[in-house]
C-alpha positions as CSV (number, residue, x, y, z in Angstrom):
1,M,0.0,0.0,0.0
2,D,1.4,3.4,-1.0
3,R,2.0,6.2,1.6
4,Q,-1.0,8.2,0.5
5,S,-3.3,5.3,1.0
6,C,-1.8,4.5,4.3
7,S,-2.2,8.1,5.4
8,W,-5.9,8.0,4.5
9,V,-6.5,4.8,6.4
10,V,-4.8,6.1,9.5
11,E,-6.8,9.3,9.3
12,R,-10.0,7.4,9.1
13,I,-9.0,5.2,12.1
14,I,-8.2,8.3,14.1
15,Q,-11.5,10.0,13.1
16,V,-13.6,7.0,14.0
17,S,-11.9,6.4,17.3
18,I,-12.4,10.0,18.4
19,K,-16.0,10.1,17.1
20,N,-17.0,6.9,19.0
21,G,-15.2,7.9,22.2
22,F,-12.5,5.2,22.1
23,R,-9.8,7.9,22.2
24,T,-9.6,11.7,22.5
25,Q,-7.5,14.1,20.5
26,A,-5.2,14.4,23.5
27,D,-4.8,10.6,23.6
28,W,-3.6,10.5,20.0
29,D,-1.3,13.5,20.5
30,K,0.3,11.7,23.4
31,Y,0.6,8.5,21.4
32,F,2.3,10.1,18.5
33,S,4.7,12.1,20.6
34,M,5.6,8.9,22.5
35,N,6.4,7.2,19.2
36,R,8.6,10.1,18.1
37,A,10.4,10.0,21.4
38,I,11.1,6.3,21.0
39,E,12.4,6.8,17.5
40,N,14.6,9.7,18.6
41,G,15.9,7.9,21.7
42,T,14.4,10.5,24.1
43,I,11.8,8.4,25.8
44,G,13.1,9.3,29.2
45,E,12.7,13.0,28.6
46,W,9.3,12.5,27.0
47,A,8.1,10.5,30.1
48,L,9.3,13.2,32.5
49,Q,7.6,16.0,30.5
50,S,4.4,14.0,30.1
51,A,4.2,13.4,33.8
52,T,5.0,17.0,34.6
53,N,2.3,18.2,32.2
54,E,-0.3,15.8,33.7
55,N,0.5,17.0,37.2
56,V,0.1,20.7,36.1
57,T,-3.2,19.9,34.4
58,N,-4.5,18.2,37.6
59,D,-3.4,21.1,39.7
60,M,-5.2,23.5,37.4
61,T,-8.4,21.5,37.4
62,D,-8.4,21.0,41.2
63,E,-9.0,24.7,42.0
64,P,-12.3,25.2,40.2
65,E,-13.7,22.0,41.7
66,Q,-12.9,23.3,45.2
67,Q,-15.0,26.4,44.4
68,Q,-18.1,24.5,43.4
69,Q,-20.5,24.8,46.3
70,H,-23.5,22.9,44.9
71,T,-21.8,19.8,43.5
72,T,-23.2,16.6,45.0
73,K,-21.2,13.9,46.6
74,Q,-22.1,11.5,43.9
75,A,-20.9,13.8,41.2
76,N,-17.6,14.3,42.9
77,T,-17.0,10.6,43.4
78,E,-16.1,8.0,40.8
79,Y,-17.1,4.4,41.5
80,F,-16.1,0.9,40.5
81,G,-19.3,-1.1,41.3
82,D,-20.3,0.3,44.7
83,M,-16.8,1.3,45.7
84,P,-15.6,5.0,45.7
85,I,-12.4,5.4,43.9
86,N,-12.1,9.1,43.4
87,D,-10.4,11.3,46.0
88,A,-12.7,14.2,45.5
89,P,-11.5,17.6,46.8
90,K,-12.9,18.3,50.3
91,S,-14.7,21.5,51.0
92,R,-13.4,23.8,53.7
93,G,-14.4,22.8,57.2
94,R,-14.8,19.2,56.3
95,Q,-13.1,16.7,58.7
96,K,-9.7,15.6,57.7
97,A,-9.3,12.0,56.5
98,K,-8.4,9.7,59.2
99,E,-4.8,8.4,59.5
100,M,-4.8,4.9,60.9
101,P,-3.0,1.6,60.0
102,L,-4.9,-0.7,57.6
103,V,-5.6,-3.2,60.4
104,N,-8.0,-0.7,62.0
105,Y,-10.2,-0.8,58.9
106,L,-10.5,-4.5,58.6
107,N,-13.8,-6.1,59.2
108,C,-12.9,-9.7,60.1
109,A,-11.7,-11.9,62.9
110,N,-8.3,-13.0,61.5
111,K,-6.9,-9.5,61.0
112,D,-3.3,-10.4,61.6
113,I,-3.5,-13.2,59.0
114,V,-5.0,-10.8,56.5
115,I,-2.3,-8.2,57.1
116,D,0.3,-10.8,56.6
117,I,-1.2,-11.8,53.3
118,I,-1.3,-8.1,52.1
119,R,2.3,-7.7,53.3
120,K,3.5,-10.7,51.2
121,F,1.6,-9.4,48.2
122,I,3.1,-5.9,48.2
123,S,6.5,-7.4,48.8
124,K,6.1,-9.7,45.8
125,Y,4.6,-7.2,43.3
126,D,6.5,-4.0,42.9
127,T,4.3,-1.6,40.9
128,A,1.8,0.8,42.6
129,A,-0.9,-0.5,40.2
130,E,-0.3,-4.1,41.3
131,Q,-0.2,-3.2,45.0
132,A,-3.3,-1.1,44.6
133,L,-5.2,-4.3,43.7
134,T,-5.3,-5.0,47.5
135,Y,-7.9,-2.2,47.7
136,Y,-10.2,-3.9,45.3
137,A,-9.6,-7.4,46.8
138,L,-10.5,-6.3,50.3
139,N,-13.5,-4.3,49.2
140,E,-14.9,-7.0,47.0
141,L,-14.7,-9.4,49.9
142,G,-16.3,-7.0,52.3
143,L,-13.2,-6.9,54.5
144,L,-12.9,-3.1,54.6
145,T,-15.0,-0.8,56.7
146,D,-15.2,3.0,57.0
147,I,-12.7,3.8,54.2
148,G,-13.8,7.1,52.9
149,S,-11.6,7.5,49.9
150,A,-8.7,6.2,47.9
151,K,-6.4,8.6,49.7
152,E,-7.5,7.3,53.1
153,Y,-6.7,3.7,52.0
154,A,-3.3,4.8,50.6
155,T,-2.5,6.4,53.9
156,A,-3.6,3.4,55.9
157,L,-1.5,1.1,53.7
158,I,1.6,3.2,54.1
159,I,1.2,3.5,57.9
160,Q,0.6,-0.2,58.2
161,F,3.6,-1.3,56.2
162,D,6.0,1.5,57.0
163,G,9.6,0.2,56.5
164,V,8.5,-2.6,54.2
165,G,10.6,-2.7,51.0
166,G,8.8,-1.6,47.9
167,I,6.1,0.5,49.6
168,K,5.0,3.5,47.5
169,S,3.9,7.1,48.2
170,E,0.3,8.1,49.0
171,S,-0.1,9.9,45.7
172,S,1.2,6.9,43.8
173,Y,-1.4,4.5,45.4
174,R,-4.2,7.1,45.0
175,Q,-3.4,7.5,41.3
176,A,-3.0,3.8,40.8
177,I,-6.4,3.0,42.3
178,H,-8.0,5.4,39.8
179,L,-5.8,4.2,36.9
180,L,-7.2,0.7,37.4
181,T,-10.7,1.9,36.6
182,T,-9.7,3.8,33.4
183,T,-10.0,2.4,29.9
184,Q,-6.7,1.2,28.5
185,H,-5.3,-1.1,25.8
186,V,-4.9,-4.4,27.7
187,M,-5.2,-8.1,27.1
188,K,-8.7,-9.3,27.7
189,N,-9.6,-12.9,27.2
190,G,-6.3,-13.2,25.3
191,V,-7.0,-10.3,22.9
192,N,-5.5,-6.8,23.0
193,R,-8.5,-4.5,23.3
194,M,-9.7,-1.3,25.0
195,C,-11.3,-2.1,28.4
196,V,-11.1,-1.2,32.0
197,M,-7.6,-2.0,33.2
198,L,-8.9,-3.8,36.2
199,N,-10.8,-6.2,34.0
200,G,-7.8,-7.1,31.9
201,D,-6.3,-10.6,32.1
202,S,-3.2,-9.7,34.1
203,C,-5.1,-7.7,36.8
204,Q,-7.9,-10.3,37.0
205,T,-5.4,-13.1,37.5
206,L,-3.6,-11.4,40.4
207,L,-6.9,-10.2,41.9
208,S,-8.4,-13.6,41.8
209,E,-5.4,-15.2,43.4
210,L,-5.3,-12.6,46.2
211,K,-9.0,-12.8,46.9
212,A,-8.8,-16.6,47.1
213,E,-6.0,-16.5,49.6
214,L,-7.8,-13.8,51.7
215,A,-11.1,-15.7,51.6
216,E,-9.4,-18.8,52.8
217,A,-7.8,-16.9,55.7
218,V,-11.0,-15.3,57.0
219,N,-12.9,-18.5,56.8
220,R,-10.6,-20.5,58.9
């Protein structure tokens, strides 16, 4: 196929993906800039700049949200099933999120065993996204109580496992909990497709294994 025909096909793919909501213009801009960085051998610089730009964008969008006085709690909170995953900005005067170890939030008898399982999991899996799966495993099994936000869970995790190798920052866990609910190109049923990252094969395998181990522990 000649270059002109290839260009037309790529243009149509991009138009359809944007029109149907699979990707935004910003997504494509980021994709092509990443490819250029790979070709030019500047992927490190690109990643740093991309992360910086994203943080700046988040900071700029946080301020207007804090000024909205009539936004409901539901509108400010994102959910995966019935679980809140968005760390919505808190209005002035609202009580500060609690800072307690994870064990204080557990709703089961064998708390020490559950904590030991979580410790082994975060020691085995190094990325924040993998470690953030503990949030969903505990929630889906009904083992967490009174967790108000992703930020509160991240803080509890850090306090509980302070000094454990591989532990991440509060912001890393908070962002990872949200990332797991976003649509990404991941393997789903053995096919690379757009779907919620948490529902991809890799995450589901780890999540199922962790839930099975936790369920066995609490049912002893």
